[in-house]
N, C-alpha and C positions, 0 to 999 in steps of 0.2 A: 385478504391481507392489506394492511395499509402501507403507505410509502416507506415509513420508517423500518418496518419489518422487512420489506423487500430489499431495501438498501443494506440492512444489517446482513441478510442472507447473502447478498451479492458480495459484500466485503469479506465474509467468511469464506466464500468460494475462492476468491482471489488469494486470500491468505493460505488456503490449502494448496493452491497451485504454486504459489511462491515457495512454500515449504518443501516442495519436490525438487527445487533447483539447488544444485550444489554451491552456487555462488551467493545464495541468500543465507546470511548468518543467523538471522532472527527476525521475527515479526511481532507486531502488537496491534490490537484493535482498540481504538479509543471511541467511546460512545459520544453521541451528540451532547449529552448532559455534562460531559467533562471538557470536550474540545471547544475552544473559543469560536470556531466556525459554526457550531451547531449541527455538524454533519458527522456521519460515520467516517472515521479516519483510520487509515492504515499507515503505520510507521514500520520501516524495515531497514535492516543493515545489509550491505553488500560487500563481498570480497571481490571488488572489480574497480576498474578505472572509469567511473561514470555509470550511467544508466544504460544497460544493454538494450539493443533494439527489440529483443524478444520480450523483455519486461515492459517496454513502452507499448508494444503491441498488445500484450496481455491486459494492461491497464486500460488501453483504449477500447478493446473489445468489451470490457466490463463497464464502459462509460464512466471511468474514474478520471479525475483531474489531478495531475501532479502539481502539488502545491510548493514543494521544496525538494531540492536534491543538491547534495554537495559533499565534499570530502570531510572526513572526521578522522584525524590521525591516520591509521592504517586501513581504514574502511570507508565506505560511502554510506550516507544516510538519505533515505527518501521518505517523503510524506505524500500520500495521495488521499483524496476525498471522493465520496460518492454522495 
């Protein structure tokens, strides 16, 4: 497997884990061909006041980098890349 496939699979595993959390409202996987960073990107919405430590740990364990996190009306939005 090349690096791109490994990163895609890694991002998919994180999306699966995020989907098991009740505070995650939705997730999206953006391919490097579409994302301006040229990397696999996960975007997700949270019903929380900030980024919970458990999610920070999950992203860190997956060697993902949080690129953006912030409030959006009644929910929080986070973008992470691998």
